[in-house]
C-alpha positions as CSV (number, residue, x, y, z in Angstrom):
1,M,0.0,0.1,0.1
2,K,1.2,3.5,-0.7
3,P,1.9,5.6,2.4
4,D,-0.1,8.9,3.1
5,I,-3.2,8.2,0.7
6,H,-5.6,7.0,3.3
7,P,-7.7,9.4,5.4
8,T,-6.7,9.9,9.0
9,T,-10.2,10.8,10.2
10,F,-11.7,7.4,9.7
11,R,-13.8,6.9,12.8
12,K,-17.4,6.0,14.1
13,V,-20.1,8.4,13.1
14,V,-23.8,8.5,13.8
15,F,-26.0,9.3,10.7
16,K,-29.4,10.6,11.6
17,D,-32.3,10.8,9.2
18,M,-34.1,14.1,10.2
19,S,-37.4,13.3,8.4
20,C,-38.1,10.2,10.6
21,D,-35.7,10.3,13.6
22,Y,-33.9,7.1,12.5
23,A,-30.2,7.0,13.4
24,F,-27.4,4.4,12.8
25,L,-23.8,4.1,13.8
26,T,-21.1,3.4,11.2
27,H,-17.5,4.1,10.3
28,S,-16.9,7.2,8.2
29,C,-14.5,9.9,7.1
30,V,-17.3,12.6,6.9
31,D,-16.5,16.0,8.4
32,T,-18.9,16.9,11.2
33,K,-19.2,19.7,13.7
34,E,-22.0,18.2,15.9
35,T,-21.9,15.3,18.4
36,I,-24.5,13.1,19.9
37,K,-24.6,10.7,22.9
38,W,-25.3,7.3,21.4
39,E,-27.1,4.2,23.0
40,D,-24.0,2.8,24.4
41,G,-23.3,5.9,26.5
42,N,-20.4,7.2,24.2
43,E,-20.4,10.5,22.3
44,Y,-20.0,10.3,18.5
45,P,-19.8,12.8,15.7
46,L,-23.3,13.5,14.2
47,Y,-24.1,13.7,10.4
48,K,-27.6,14.8,9.6
49,L,-29.4,13.3,6.6
50,E,-32.4,14.4,4.6
51,I,-33.5,11.0,3.6
52,S,-32.4,7.4,4.3
53,S,-33.6,3.9,3.7
54,K,-36.2,4.4,6.5
55,S,-37.8,7.3,4.7
56,H,-37.1,6.7,1.0
57,P,-40.2,5.7,-1.0
58,F,-38.3,3.0,-2.9
59,Y,-37.5,1.2,0.4
60,T,-40.7,1.9,2.3
61,G,-43.1,1.2,-0.5
62,K,-45.0,4.4,0.4
63,Q,-45.2,7.6,-1.6
64,N,-44.7,10.6,0.9
65,L,-43.7,13.9,-0.1
66,I,-40.6,15.0,1.9
67,D,-39.8,18.6,0.8
68,T,-37.0,20.2,2.7
69,A,-35.8,22.6,0.1
70,G,-39.1,23.9,-1.5
71,R,-38.5,21.8,-4.6
72,I,-42.2,20.7,-4.9
73,D,-43.5,24.3,-4.5
74,K,-41.0,25.5,-7.1
75,F,-42.1,22.8,-9.5
76,M,-45.8,23.4,-9.1
77,K,-45.2,27.2,-9.5
78,R,-43.4,26.6,-12.7
79,Y,-45.4,23.7,-14.2
80,G,-48.4,23.1,-12.1
81,K,-52.0,23.6,-13.3
82,K,-52.5,27.0,-14.6
83,A,-55.8,29.0,-14.4
84,P,-57.9,28.4,-17.4
85,V,-57.6,31.2,-19.9
86,A,-61.0,33.0,-20.6
87,A,-62.3,32.1,-24.0
88,A,-62.6,34.8,-26.4
89,P,-66.3,35.5,-27.4
90,E,-67.2,33.5,-30.7
91,A,-67.8,35.7,-33.7
92,P,-71.3,35.2,-35.2
93,A,-71.3,32.8,-38.0
94,A,-72.1,34.1,-41.4
95,E,-75.7,33.2,-42.5
96,A,-76.0,30.6,-45.1
97,P,-77.8,31.7,-48.3
98,A,-81.4,30.4,-48.3
99,S,-82.0,27.7,-50.7
100,E,-85.0,28.2,-53.0
101,E,-87.3,25.5,-53.1
102,A,-89.4,25.1,-56.3
């Protein structure tokens, strides 16, 4: 192995899904500023997630809308149903010439 190519911050980190309060402990090199006290009584760095396997529709089988960045509102504003445009009044049809019956 080459020296000095591996990260030095490899440690146990708690990842917490903020949408459903699910957390798990694993090894990672992610940079964090916050810490949390884990179930074993030790304090570990905390990394907050917006979505995980406990809240993702693919894994849960449920379609629930999780919008933390306003993406749904932005989409609906841009592409959502628009108010129907008022129809222009129809022009009167030209009268057909009367046919003569003999």
